[in-house]
KESE-573733 format. One record per residue (C-alpha): x, y, z; residue in three letters. Coordinates in nm, 2 decimals. Example, Ala and Ser with C-alpha at 12.3 -4.5 7.8 and 13.67 -1.06 7.14 Angstrom:
! residues 2
u,v,w,res
1.23,-0.45,0.78,ALA
1.37,-0.11,0.71,SER
END
This chain:
! residues 479
u,v,w,res
0.69,-1.37,-3.71,MET
0.50,-1.07,-3.55,GLY
0.18,-1.18,-3.72,GLU
0.17,-1.49,-3.49,LEU
0.07,-1.26,-3.20,THR
-0.24,-1.15,-3.39,ASP
-0.39,-1.50,-3.36,PHE
-0.61,-1.59,-3.07,ASP
-0.54,-1.90,-2.87,ALA
-0.78,-2.13,-3.06,SER
-0.62,-2.03,-3.39,GLN
-0.27,-2.08,-3.25,LEU
-0.36,-2.41,-3.10,SER
-0.49,-2.54,-3.43,ALA
-0.18,-2.43,-3.62,ARG
0.05,-2.58,-3.35,ILE
-0.12,-2.91,-3.36,HIS
-0.13,-2.91,-3.74,ALA
0.25,-2.85,-3.73,ARG
0.21,-2.54,-3.94,GLN
0.40,-2.34,-3.68,VAL
0.63,-2.46,-3.40,SER
0.60,-2.38,-3.03,CYS
0.94,-2.22,-3.05,ARG
0.82,-1.98,-3.33,GLU
0.52,-1.89,-3.12,VAL
0.72,-1.83,-2.81,MET
0.98,-1.62,-3.00,GLN
0.70,-1.41,-3.15,ALA
0.54,-1.34,-2.82,PHE
0.87,-1.27,-2.64,LEU
0.97,-1.02,-2.91,GLU
0.64,-0.84,-2.87,ARG
0.66,-0.85,-2.49,ILE
1.01,-0.70,-2.48,HIS
0.90,-0.43,-2.73,ARG
0.56,-0.34,-2.60,ILE
0.54,-0.43,-2.23,ASN
0.77,-0.15,-2.10,PRO
0.51,0.11,-2.21,ALA
0.22,-0.07,-2.04,PHE
0.36,-0.28,-1.75,ASN
0.11,-0.56,-1.79,ALA
0.35,-0.86,-1.74,ILE
0.59,-0.87,-1.44,VAL
0.85,-1.12,-1.33,ASN
0.91,-1.25,-1.69,LEU
1.11,-1.56,-1.70,ALA
1.44,-1.57,-1.90,PRO
1.40,-1.61,-2.28,ASP
1.64,-1.91,-2.28,GLU
1.44,-2.11,-2.03,ALA
1.11,-2.04,-2.21,LEU
1.25,-2.13,-2.55,LEU
1.38,-2.45,-2.40,ALA
1.03,-2.54,-2.27,LEU
0.89,-2.46,-2.62,ALA
1.14,-2.70,-2.77,ASP
1.02,-2.97,-2.53,GLU
0.66,-2.91,-2.64,ARG
0.78,-2.94,-3.00,ASP
0.96,-3.27,-2.93,ALA
0.64,-3.40,-2.77,GLU
0.44,-3.32,-3.08,LEU
0.70,-3.48,-3.29,ALA
0.63,-3.80,-3.09,ARG
0.26,-3.76,-3.15,GLY
0.20,-3.64,-2.79,GLU
-0.01,-3.34,-2.70,SER
-0.08,-3.22,-2.35,ARG
-0.41,-3.05,-2.46,GLY
-0.56,-2.74,-2.61,TRP
-0.30,-2.51,-2.46,LEU
0.00,-2.71,-2.58,HIS
0.28,-2.46,-2.63,GLY
0.07,-2.15,-2.57,ILE
0.24,-1.87,-2.37,PRO
0.06,-1.78,-2.06,GLN
0.12,-1.54,-1.77,ALA
-0.07,-1.61,-1.45,ILE
-0.23,-1.33,-1.25,LYS
-0.01,-1.24,-0.96,ASP
-0.27,-1.35,-0.70,LEU
-0.28,-1.72,-0.79,SER
-0.02,-1.96,-0.63,GLU
0.22,-2.05,-0.90,THR
0.54,-2.24,-0.86,THR
0.86,-2.13,-1.03,GLY
0.77,-1.76,-0.99,PHE
0.72,-1.53,-0.69,PRO
0.35,-1.49,-0.59,THR
0.38,-1.13,-0.47,THR
0.01,-1.02,-0.47,ARG
0.15,-0.69,-0.56,GLY
0.29,-0.64,-0.21,SER
0.65,-0.55,-0.12,PRO
0.61,-0.77,0.19,LEU
0.57,-1.07,-0.05,LEU
0.82,-0.98,-0.31,ALA
1.01,-1.30,-0.25,LYS
0.72,-1.53,-0.16,HIS
0.74,-1.87,-0.34,ARG
0.43,-2.08,-0.34,ALA
0.48,-2.44,-0.23,PRO
0.23,-2.56,-0.50,ARG
0.02,-2.45,-0.79,ASP
-0.34,-2.35,-0.73,SER
-0.60,-2.58,-0.88,VAL
-0.65,-2.35,-1.18,MET
-0.28,-2.31,-1.26,VAL
-0.23,-2.69,-1.22,GLU
-0.50,-2.75,-1.48,ARG
-0.37,-2.49,-1.72,MET
-0.02,-2.64,-1.70,ARG
-0.16,-2.99,-1.75,ALA
-0.33,-2.86,-2.07,ALA
0.01,-2.76,-2.20,GLY
0.05,-2.39,-2.15,CYS
0.40,-2.25,-2.09,ILE
0.40,-2.00,-1.80,VAL
0.62,-1.70,-1.90,VAL
0.56,-1.47,-1.61,GLY
0.29,-1.30,-1.40,ARG
0.03,-1.04,-1.49,THR
0.02,-0.73,-1.27,ASN
-0.24,-0.67,-1.00,THR
-0.32,-0.41,-0.74,PRO
-0.17,-0.47,-0.40,GLU
-0.36,-0.77,-0.25,LEU
-0.60,-0.75,-0.54,GLY
-0.78,-0.46,-0.37,LEU
-0.93,-0.18,-0.58,GLY
-1.02,-0.17,-0.95,SER
-0.70,0.01,-1.05,HIS
-0.38,-0.19,-1.12,THR
-0.09,-0.03,-0.94,PHE
0.13,-0.13,-0.65,ASN
0.45,-0.02,-0.49,GLU
0.64,-0.33,-0.61,LEU
0.60,-0.31,-0.98,PHE
0.42,0.03,-1.04,GLY
0.11,0.09,-1.25,ALA
-0.03,-0.09,-1.54,THR
-0.16,0.14,-1.82,ARG
-0.48,0.11,-2.02,ASN
-0.42,-0.06,-2.36,ALA
-0.62,0.21,-2.54,TRP
-0.47,0.51,-2.36,ASP
-0.16,0.48,-2.14,PRO
-0.26,0.79,-1.95,ALA
-0.56,0.62,-1.78,VAL
-0.63,0.32,-1.56,SER
-0.68,-0.03,-1.70,PRO
-0.91,-0.12,-1.42,GLY
-0.84,-0.42,-1.20,GLY
-0.76,-0.63,-1.03,SER
-0.70,-0.84,-1.35,SER
-0.57,-0.52,-1.52,GLY
-0.24,-0.67,-1.63,GLY
-0.42,-0.97,-1.79,ALA
-0.67,-0.74,-1.98,ALA
-0.39,-0.51,-2.11,VAL
-0.17,-0.81,-2.21,ALA
-0.46,-0.95,-2.41,LEU
-0.55,-0.62,-2.58,ALA
-0.19,-0.55,-2.67,GLN
-0.14,-0.90,-2.81,ARG
0.12,-0.99,-2.54,LEU
-0.08,-1.30,-2.46,LEU
-0.33,-1.49,-2.67,PRO
-0.56,-1.58,-2.37,VAL
-0.55,-1.50,-2.00,ALA
-0.67,-1.60,-1.66,ASP
-0.79,-1.37,-1.38,GLY
-1.00,-1.36,-1.07,SER
-1.31,-1.18,-0.97,ASP
-1.41,-1.06,-0.62,PHE
-1.57,-0.73,-0.70,MET
-1.57,-0.72,-1.08,GLY
-1.20,-0.80,-1.12,SER
-1.25,-1.00,-1.44,LEU
-1.53,-0.78,-1.56,ARG
-1.41,-0.42,-1.51,ASN
-1.07,-0.45,-1.68,PRO
-1.21,-0.64,-1.96,ALA
-1.47,-0.37,-2.02,GLY
-1.21,-0.10,-2.01,TRP
-0.97,-0.27,-2.25,ASN
-1.22,-0.40,-2.51,HIS
-1.18,-0.78,-2.43,VAL
-1.41,-1.04,-2.27,ILE
-1.39,-1.13,-1.90,GLY
-1.61,-1.40,-1.74,MET
-1.69,-1.45,-1.38,ARG
-1.80,-1.82,-1.36,PRO
-2.07,-1.95,-1.13,THR
-1.91,-1.98,-0.78,SER
-1.75,-2.32,-0.75,GLY
-1.73,-2.37,-1.12,ARG
-1.35,-2.31,-1.10,VAL
-1.23,-2.45,-0.77,PRO
-1.06,-2.18,-0.57,LEU
-0.76,-2.28,-0.37,GLY
-0.68,-2.50,-0.20,PRO
-0.62,-2.24,0.07,GLY
-0.63,-2.22,0.45,PRO
-1.01,-2.20,0.44,ASP
-1.23,-2.39,0.20,VAL
-1.58,-2.31,0.34,TRP
-1.62,-1.93,0.38,VAL
-1.36,-1.77,0.16,GLU
-1.54,-1.85,-0.17,GLN
-1.69,-1.51,-0.26,LEU
-1.42,-1.46,-0.52,GLY
-1.35,-1.69,-0.81,THR
-1.09,-1.74,-1.08,GLU
-1.19,-1.75,-1.44,GLY
-1.10,-1.68,-1.80,PRO
-1.04,-1.37,-2.02,MET
-0.99,-1.36,-2.39,GLY
-1.04,-1.17,-2.71,ARG
-1.30,-1.42,-2.84,THR
-1.59,-1.60,-2.68,VAL
-1.44,-1.93,-2.81,ASP
-1.12,-1.87,-2.62,ASP
-1.30,-1.77,-2.30,VAL
-1.52,-2.09,-2.32,ALA
-1.23,-2.32,-2.40,ARG
-1.01,-2.18,-2.12,LEU
-1.31,-2.22,-1.88,LEU
-1.34,-2.58,-1.98,GLN
-0.97,-2.63,-1.88,VAL
-1.02,-2.45,-1.55,GLN
-1.35,-2.59,-1.45,ALA
-1.45,-2.92,-1.28,GLY
-1.47,-3.07,-0.93,PRO
-1.17,-3.11,-0.71,ASP
-1.17,-3.32,-0.39,ALA
-0.96,-3.06,-0.21,ARG
-1.22,-2.79,-0.26,VAL
-1.55,-2.93,-0.13,PRO
-1.77,-2.65,-0.25,LEU
-1.65,-2.69,-0.61,SER
-1.94,-2.78,-0.85,LEU
-1.94,-3.16,-0.90,GLN
-2.05,-3.15,-1.27,SER
-1.81,-3.13,-1.55,ARG
-1.84,-2.82,-1.77,PHE
-1.88,-2.85,-2.14,GLU
-1.97,-2.59,-2.41,TRP
-2.03,-2.65,-2.78,THR
-2.12,-2.34,-2.98,PRO
-2.44,-2.33,-3.18,ARG
-2.42,-2.37,-3.56,ALA
-2.62,-2.05,-3.59,ASP
-2.47,-1.84,-3.31,ARG
-2.69,-1.54,-3.36,ALA
-3.00,-1.76,-3.29,SER
-2.92,-1.74,-2.92,ALA
-3.04,-1.38,-2.93,LEU
-3.37,-1.44,-3.10,ARG
-3.65,-1.40,-2.84,GLY
-3.39,-1.36,-2.56,LEU
-3.54,-1.15,-2.28,LYS
-3.29,-0.90,-2.14,VAL
-3.37,-0.70,-1.83,GLY
-3.17,-0.37,-1.84,TRP
-3.11,-0.26,-1.48,LEU
-2.91,0.05,-1.58,GLY
-2.82,0.26,-1.28,ASP
-3.09,0.10,-1.06,LEU
-3.33,0.40,-1.09,GLY
-3.06,0.65,-1.00,GLY
-2.92,0.46,-0.71,HIS
-2.58,0.41,-0.88,LEU
-2.38,0.72,-0.94,ALA
-2.28,0.69,-1.30,THR
-2.08,0.92,-1.53,GLU
-2.23,1.07,-1.84,ASP
-2.22,0.85,-2.14,GLY
-2.18,0.52,-1.95,VAL
-2.54,0.42,-1.97,LEU
-2.57,0.53,-2.33,ASP
-2.27,0.32,-2.42,ALA
-2.41,0.01,-2.26,CYS
-2.76,0.06,-2.39,ARG
-2.61,0.12,-2.74,GLY
-2.44,-0.22,-2.72,GLY
-2.78,-0.38,-2.62,LEU
-2.94,-0.22,-2.92,ALA
-2.75,-0.48,-3.13,HIS
-2.92,-0.75,-2.92,PHE
-3.26,-0.60,-3.02,GLU
-3.15,-0.58,-3.39,ASP
-3.08,-0.96,-3.37,ALA
-3.43,-1.03,-3.22,GLY
-3.38,-1.00,-2.85,ALA
-3.63,-0.82,-2.63,ILE
-3.45,-0.56,-2.41,VAL
-3.67,-0.38,-2.16,GLU
-3.60,-0.17,-1.85,ASP
-3.60,-0.38,-1.54,ALA
-3.63,-0.29,-1.17,ALA
-3.40,-0.45,-0.91,LEU
-3.71,-0.51,-0.70,GLY
-3.54,-0.46,-0.36,VAL
-3.37,-0.18,-0.18,ASP
-3.00,-0.19,-0.29,PRO
-2.88,-0.02,0.03,ALA
-2.89,-0.33,0.25,PRO
-2.71,-0.52,-0.02,LEU
-2.42,-0.27,-0.01,TRP
-2.41,-0.31,0.37,ASP
-2.41,-0.69,0.33,CYS
-2.12,-0.65,0.08,TRP
-1.91,-0.44,0.32,LEU
-1.95,-0.70,0.59,THR
-1.86,-0.99,0.37,TRP
-1.56,-0.81,0.22,ARG
-1.42,-0.69,0.55,ARG
-1.47,-1.04,0.70,ALA
-1.27,-1.20,0.42,LEU
-1.00,-0.93,0.36,VAL
-0.93,-0.85,0.72,GLY
-0.76,-1.18,0.81,PRO
-0.54,-1.16,0.50,ARG
-0.42,-0.82,0.61,VAL
-0.38,-0.93,0.97,GLN
-0.15,-1.21,0.86,ALA
0.08,-0.96,0.68,LEU
0.08,-0.73,0.98,LEU
0.28,-0.99,1.17,ALA
0.58,-0.92,0.94,LEU
0.84,-0.66,1.04,PRO
0.75,-0.30,0.95,ASN
0.44,-0.42,0.78,ALA
0.19,-0.15,0.86,ARG
0.40,0.11,0.68,GLU
0.41,-0.10,0.37,GLN
0.05,-0.19,0.34,ILE
-0.18,0.03,0.13,LYS
-0.43,0.24,0.33,PRO
-0.73,0.08,0.16,GLU
-0.62,-0.26,0.29,ALA
-0.57,-0.12,0.64,LEU
-0.92,0.03,0.62,TRP
-1.07,-0.31,0.54,GLU
-0.87,-0.46,0.83,TYR
-0.98,-0.21,1.09,GLU
-1.34,-0.26,0.98,GLY
-1.31,-0.63,1.02,SER
-1.19,-0.60,1.38,ARG
-1.53,-0.45,1.48,GLU
-1.73,-0.73,1.32,LEU
-1.92,-0.97,1.53,THR
-2.04,-1.32,1.43,PHE
-2.40,-1.20,1.47,ALA
-2.33,-0.92,1.21,GLN
-2.16,-1.17,0.97,PHE
-2.45,-1.42,1.01,HIS
-2.70,-1.15,0.94,ALA
-2.51,-1.05,0.63,ALA
-2.51,-1.42,0.52,SER
-2.89,-1.43,0.56,GLN
-2.92,-1.11,0.36,GLN
-2.71,-1.27,0.09,ARG
-2.94,-1.57,0.10,THR
-3.25,-1.36,0.05,ARG
-3.08,-1.19,-0.24,TRP
-3.00,-1.53,-0.40,PHE
-3.37,-1.63,-0.38,HIS
-3.48,-1.29,-0.51,HIS
-3.26,-1.34,-0.81,LEU
-3.42,-1.67,-0.89,ARG
-3.76,-1.49,-0.91,ARG
-3.61,-1.22,-1.14,LEU
-3.49,-1.49,-1.37,PHE
-3.84,-1.63,-1.40,GLU
-3.91,-1.31,-1.61,ARG
-3.57,-1.23,-1.77,TRP
-3.32,-1.47,-1.93,ASP
-3.03,-1.23,-1.85,VAL
-2.99,-0.91,-1.66,LEU
-2.77,-0.63,-1.79,ALA
-2.57,-0.36,-1.61,LEU
-2.28,-0.13,-1.69,PRO
-1.95,-0.30,-1.61,VAL
-1.83,0.01,-1.43,ALA
-2.00,0.34,-1.32,GLN
-1.71,0.56,-1.45,ALA
-1.49,0.59,-1.75,TRP
-1.12,0.51,-1.71,PRO
-0.96,0.77,-1.48,PHE
-0.60,0.91,-1.48,PRO
-0.34,0.64,-1.41,VAL
-0.19,0.85,-1.12,GLY
-0.52,0.86,-0.93,GLN
-0.59,0.59,-0.67,ARG
-0.96,0.59,-0.72,TRP
-1.24,0.83,-0.82,PRO
-1.32,1.05,-0.53,GLN
-1.66,1.15,-0.69,SER
-1.87,1.02,-0.97,VAL
-2.13,1.23,-1.14,ALA
-2.10,1.49,-0.87,GLY
-2.15,1.24,-0.58,ARG
-1.88,1.18,-0.33,ALA
-1.76,0.82,-0.31,MET
-1.76,0.71,0.06,ASP
-1.53,0.41,0.00,THR
-1.25,0.33,-0.24,TYR
-1.47,0.08,-0.42,HIS
-1.82,0.25,-0.41,ARG
-1.78,0.34,-0.78,TRP
-1.78,-0.04,-0.86,MET
-2.10,-0.11,-0.67,GLU
-2.26,-0.23,-1.00,CYS
-2.04,-0.55,-0.98,THR
-2.16,-0.68,-0.64,ILE
-2.49,-0.82,-0.75,TYR
-2.34,-1.11,-0.94,ALA
-2.09,-1.17,-0.67,THR
-2.33,-1.18,-0.38,LEU
-2.56,-1.40,-0.59,GLY
-2.28,-1.65,-0.69,ALA
-2.39,-1.59,-1.05,LEU
-2.21,-1.63,-1.38,PRO
-2.15,-1.29,-1.53,ALA
-1.96,-1.18,-1.85,ILE
-1.83,-0.84,-1.96,SER
-1.87,-0.78,-2.33,LEU
-1.74,-0.48,-2.54,PRO
-2.03,-0.23,-2.57,ALA
-1.90,0.10,-2.71,ALA
-1.63,0.37,-2.69,PHE
-1.62,0.71,-2.53,HIS
-1.73,0.95,-2.81,PRO
-1.44,1.19,-2.76,GLN
-1.17,1.00,-2.58,ARG
-1.19,0.66,-2.74,GLY
-1.19,0.47,-2.41,TRP
-1.37,0.13,-2.42,PRO
-1.68,0.05,-2.20,MET
-1.83,-0.29,-2.14,GLY
-2.17,-0.41,-2.05,VAL
-2.21,-0.70,-1.81,GLN
-2.47,-0.98,-1.85,LEU
-2.58,-1.19,-1.55,LEU
-2.73,-1.53,-1.59,ALA
-2.90,-1.77,-1.35,PRO
-2.68,-1.97,-1.11,HIS
-2.51,-2.26,-1.30,GLY
-2.61,-2.12,-1.65,ALA
-2.25,-2.06,-1.76,ASP
-2.30,-2.24,-2.09,ALA
-2.61,-2.05,-2.17,PHE
-2.44,-1.72,-2.09,LEU
-2.16,-1.82,-2.34,LEU
-2.42,-1.89,-2.60,ASP
-2.56,-1.54,-2.55,VAL
-2.21,-1.39,-2.57,ALA
-2.13,-1.58,-2.88,ALA
-2.45,-1.46,-3.04,GLY
-2.36,-1.10,-2.97,TYR
-2.01,-1.15,-3.10,GLU
-2.15,-1.30,-3.42,ALA
-2.36,-0.99,-3.49,VAL
-2.07,-0.75,-3.42,ARG
-1.75,-0.93,-3.55,PRO
-1.58,-0.62,-3.68,ASP
-1.64,-0.44,-3.35,PHE
-1.50,-0.72,-3.14,PHE
-1.19,-0.73,-3.37,ALA
-1.10,-0.37,-3.31,LEU
-0.74,-0.31,-3.18,ARG
-0.59,-0.04,-2.96,PRO
-0.42,0.25,-3.15,PRO
-0.08,0.12,-3.27,GLY
-0.13,-0.24,-3.16,ALA
END
């Protein structure tokens, strides 16, 4: 039954609902592959016992026998990123301090995915507290890149991306604060989408007004799966007042490639040399965009139009303001400081120096950036950037100390290319672009669309997928 794990979620869902394959058979196939493959990659953690999962699969089969379906995900195995509150499993956030933490309720996203019929088999690994674009922690260890176990998978949704690429899951969820859905997707040759802020209600948590810079969202091997999972996750929720109030729907075009004809793509590249970028990254992304041009799109070099330095300062302020209180809460636990990663402590110490006036000024800077983006999109339909400024680095390295000969002054400076969508609350998607010419590592290109234009962005992604079907279908060595 190993071939069942080759199907994407949409294909599995169709076969399950047509009674061509049982939910038990699907679960057995994925559990066999997880037990065989996961030890080498460490993508899924806190896996539930086989017997319990097979019993749940039997329940889903019994429901189908009665003519009852919970939805698109009926009987589909799913592992939730270990940052989202999920009942029945520890929500550790990759921290030894939270190794036994049990959430009192599911997050909105998990609640909706379960209602649509998925069977939660475990959690996907994440860096401690979701900080840093390299998935390792002291609790579970490091996750390894699906294409080369010697290098990083990215993060913080690294476990999800590797599980997808290695066919341990048919579709996956993640979250994105600083490219956490986009970077690991790009480094593992899958698709990761950061929705418009508020599209997927975040929480409910202790704060529903300010802590909305990050968002949860979908990841998949096909655009259809990404879109269908987003439809499950999205929609208003009364507990999250900043959630978008419109329902989200997406229907693919009959001629998918038509979305690229006449499309105006602004290629931002390395922002005129501002972003330190390793050799080959820009060429890989620009090579991916050449397929847009072949399909009729207009791809031209674009300028950011503002000084990026104040945007980075704005980012540091917002990030410290949001991360600091989370770390402070953990510091109240016994012997906590010795068990918290230094990068998290650095964010916390920086947050202690912030004043409200500084945060308010950063919020105004973010507002100016949002309005500037609106003007950029009067000229361009989408903006394009690399999804990371570096190729995957050794799995034992915490983060790149330098990129292209430039010292990195923070643990996340090499991911500066991801902040522009986040600060603008824009939808952004990471699409496979090319591979390192010698090492065979994947690299993705990210596309940014106007605020609220998630369906349009999926149209563009589906058009690109349609003109490169064989490339999208490539698998890691041995997978």
